[in-house]
C-alpha positions in Angstrom: -57.6 -6.9 2.7 -56.6 -10.5 2.7 -58.1 -12.9 0.2 -60.0 -16.0 1.3 -59.1 -19.5 -0.1 -60.9 -22.6 0.9 -59.6 -26.1 0.4 -61.6 -29.3 0.0 -60.1 -32.8 -0.8 -60.2 -36.5 -0.1 -56.6 -36.4 1.1 -57.2 -36.8 4.8 -54.8 -35.2 7.2 -52.3 -38.0 8.0 -50.0 -37.9 4.9 -49.2 -34.2 4.6 -50.9 -33.7 1.2 -53.2 -31.0 2.5 -50.2 -29.2 4.2 -48.3 -29.4 0.9 -51.2 -27.6 -0.9 -51.1 -24.9 1.8 -47.4 -24.5 1.5 -47.6 -23.8 -2.2 -50.6 -21.5 -1.7 -48.9 -19.4 0.9 -45.7 -19.3 -1.0 -47.6 -17.8 -3.9 -49.6 -15.4 -1.7 -48.6 -14.6 1.9 -51.6 -12.4 2.5 -54.4 -15.0 2.4 -56.9 -16.5 4.8 -56.9 -20.3 4.3 -60.1 -22.2 5.3 -60.0 -26.0 5.5 -63.5 -26.9 4.3 -62.8 -30.6 4.6 -60.2 -33.1 3.7 -62.4 -36.1 4.7 -64.3 -36.7 1.4 -64.4 -40.5 0.9 -61.5 -41.4 -1.3 -62.2 -40.8 -5.0 -65.9 -40.2 -4.3 -66.5 -37.3 -6.7 -70.2 -37.2 -6.1 -69.7 -36.8 -2.4 -67.2 -34.0 -3.1 -69.8 -32.3 -5.3 -72.4 -32.5 -2.6 -70.0 -31.1 0.1 -69.0 -28.2 -2.1 -72.7 -27.4 -2.6 -73.0 -26.9 1.1 -70.8 -23.9 1.3 -69.5 -22.4 -1.9 -71.9 -19.5 -2.2 -71.9 -18.7 1.6 -68.5 -17.2 1.3 -68.0 -13.6 0.2 -67.6 -12.8 -3.5 -64.0 -13.0 -4.5 -63.4 -16.1 -2.5 -61.2 -18.8 -4.2 -62.5 -22.4 -3.7 -60.0 -25.2 -4.4 -61.7 -28.6 -4.7 -59.7 -31.7 -5.3 -61.3 -35.2 -5.6 -59.4 -36.4 -8.6 -59.2 -40.1 -9.4 -58.3 -39.2 -13.0 -55.2 -37.0 -12.1 -52.7 -37.2 -14.9 -55.2 -38.4 -17.5 -56.8 -36.3 -20.3 -59.4 -34.7 -17.9 -59.1 -30.9 -17.9 -58.0 -28.7 -15.0 -60.7 -26.1 -14.6 -61.0 -22.5 -13.5 -64.6 -21.4 -13.0 -66.1 -18.0 -12.1 -69.6 -18.5 -10.6 -71.6 -15.8 -9.0 -68.5 -13.8 -8.2 -66.5 -16.7 -6.7 -63.6 -18.6 -8.2 -63.4 -22.4 -8.2 -60.5 -24.6 -9.2 -60.4 -28.3 -9.6 -60.6 -31.2 -12.0 -63.2 -31.5 -14.8 -64.8 -34.7 -13.6 -68.3 -33.6 -12.4 -67.0 -32.2 -9.1 -68.7 -28.8 -9.9 -72.0 -30.2 -11.0 -74.0 -28.8 -8.1 -72.3 -25.4 -8.3 -73.1 -25.1 -12.0 -76.7 -26.2 -11.3 -77.2 -23.6 -8.7 -75.2 -20.6 -9.9 -77.1 -17.8 -11.6 -74.2 -17.2 -14.0 -70.9 -18.9 -14.6 -68.0 -19.2 -17.0 -65.4 -22.0 -17.1 -61.9 -22.1 -18.6 -59.3 -24.8 -19.1 -56.2 -23.9 -16.9 -53.2 -23.4 -19.3 -50.4 -26.0 -19.1 -48.0 -23.1 -18.2 -49.9 -22.5 -15.0 -47.9 -24.9 -12.9 -45.8 -24.6 -9.7 -42.1 -24.0 -10.6 -40.3 -27.2 -9.9 -43.4 -29.4 -9.9 -42.6 -32.9 -10.9 -44.8 -35.7 -12.3 -48.5 -35.8 -12.9 -49.8 -37.3 -9.7 -50.4 -34.2 -7.5 -52.2 -31.5 -9.4 -53.8 -30.4 -6.1 -50.4 -29.0 -5.1 -48.7 -28.2 -8.5 -51.7 -26.8 -10.4 -54.7 -25.9 -8.3 -53.1 -24.6 -5.1 -50.5 -22.7 -7.2 -53.2 -21.2 -9.4 -55.3 -20.3 -6.3 -52.3 -18.5 -4.9 -51.8 -16.5 -8.1 -55.5 -15.5 -8.1 -55.4 -14.5 -4.4 -52.3 -12.3 -5.1 -54.2 -10.4 -7.8 -53.1 -12.1 -11.0 -55.5 -11.6 -13.9 -57.5 -14.6 -14.9 -56.0 -14.4 -18.4 -52.6 -15.3 -17.0 -54.0 -18.6 -15.8 -56.6 -19.7 -18.3 -57.9 -18.3 -21.6 -59.8 -21.2 -23.4 -63.5 -21.4 -22.4 -64.8 -25.0 -21.9 -68.1 -26.8 -21.1 -67.5 -28.7 -17.8 -68.5 -32.3 -17.2 -71.8 -32.4 -15.2 -73.5 -35.4 -13.5 -77.1 -36.2 -14.4 -78.7 -35.9 -10.9 -81.9 -37.9 -10.3 -85.2 -35.9 -10.4 -88.1 -36.7 -8.1 -91.4 -37.6 -9.7 -95.0 -36.9 -8.6 -97.7 -39.3 -9.8 -100.8 -41.0 -8.6 -100.9 -39.2 -5.3 -97.4 -39.8 -4.2 -93.9 -38.4 -4.6 -91.0 -40.8 -5.6 -87.4 -40.0 -5.2 -84.2 -41.5 -3.9 -81.4 -41.1 -1.4 -78.6 -39.0 -2.8 -76.3 -38.4 0.2 -75.4 -40.1 3.5 -73.8 -37.6 5.9 -71.3 -38.1 8.7 -74.1 -38.7 11.2 -75.8 -41.4 9.1 -78.6 -39.1 8.0 -80.0 -40.0 4.5 -80.7 -37.0 2.3 -83.2 -37.5 -0.4 -83.6 -35.6 -3.7 -87.2 -34.6 -2.8 -87.5 -30.8 -2.0 -89.9 -30.2 0.9 -91.5 -27.6 -1.3 -92.8 -30.4 -3.5 -94.8 -31.8 -0.5 -98.1 -29.9 -0.8 -100.0 -31.9 1.8 -100.0 -31.0 5.5 -96.7 -32.2 6.9 -98.3 -33.9 9.9 -100.3 -36.2 7.7 -97.7 -37.5 5.2 -96.0 -40.8 5.3 -92.3 -41.2 4.4 -91.0 -44.6 3.4 -87.6 -46.0 2.4 -87.1 -49.7 2.7 -87.8 -50.6 6.3 -87.7 -46.9 7.3 -91.2 -45.5 7.8 -92.7 -42.5 9.6 -96.1 -40.8 9.4 -95.2 -37.2 9.5 -92.6 -34.7 8.2 -91.3 -33.1 11.4 -89.8 -29.8 12.3 -86.7 -31.2 14.1 -84.8 -34.3 15.1 -86.2 -33.9 18.6 -89.7 -34.4 17.3 -89.0 -38.1 17.7 -88.0 -39.9 20.9 -84.3 -40.8 21.2 -83.5 -43.8 19.0 -86.6 -43.4 16.9 -86.8 -42.6 13.2 -87.8 -39.1 12.0 -88.1 -37.4 8.7 -87.1 -33.7 8.6 -86.4 -30.9 6.2 -82.6 -30.5 6.2 -80.8 -27.2 5.9 -81.0 -26.9 2.1 -84.7 -27.8 1.9 -84.6 -31.5 1.1 -86.4 -34.3 2.9 -84.0 -36.1 5.2 -84.4 -39.5 6.9 -82.9 -39.6 10.3 -82.8 -41.3 13.7 -82.8 -39.0 16.7 -79.5 -39.6 18.4 -78.5 -42.4 16.0 -77.7 -43.4 12.4 -80.6 -43.9 10.0 -78.1 -45.4 7.5 -77.0 -48.1 9.9 -80.3 -48.7 11.6 -82.3 -49.2 8.4 -79.5 -50.2 6.0 -80.1 -47.1 3.8 -77.8 -46.6 0.8 -77.4 -44.0 -2.0 -80.0 -44.8 -4.7 -82.5 -46.3 -2.3 -86.1 -45.4 -3.3 -88.0 -42.9 -1.2 -91.8 -42.5 -1.3 -93.9 -39.8 0.3 -97.7 -39.8 0.3 -100.7 -38.6 2.3 -103.3 -40.9 3.8 -106.0 -38.4 2.8 -105.1 -38.8 -0.9 -105.6 -41.9 -3.1 -102.3 -43.6 -4.0 
């Protein structure tokens, strides 16, 4: 049975970098299914990469190898990582890129990839996505034991993600992600909203609605709407438009939720 390897990066598709990774991967293991998760992470935006990885890593079958490369520190002292989390393998730089994976996984172990795990003929220290991570992924996919690639256990770098607060009859959080459509995802889990969803107010700067709706179509076209996005967080949107553009929303912007039936 073929192994599955996913690729995520900030390389784009115009310069051949993603194709170079695939070439090394397929040279190390011909019998592999390669899935391009995305190569459109904003350049050097490690937090955006961590968020994107969160969307899909545990939806793939156990044994999948995930390669994630958003690596502004390539060639520096940052460690190359191999992680085993809930039966999946993950490879990439130790710069916080796996923060959400490690937060959500039931169990995990991380190792530093050995300096000897490197594509034969690889030159320089500017393309570890090709020379280290894609090559190591090919070895794993071909059945190489983990000990051949990495032996030393390490504690990965992890971001401190903001935590929503509930006090004085309201919930306070912030925007943590802006997606391709201009939807603004907050760090507030819908499960934290204990009031009836039809009677809550959601506010972020000039954005304001008076209910937490079931779908985008709950609002008229062009109007703001707050929904529960696919991972259970409160999301600020515009039906058919961009909330980020319409209301100048940015990562870190404060979000408040309250109920008119409760004192604030």
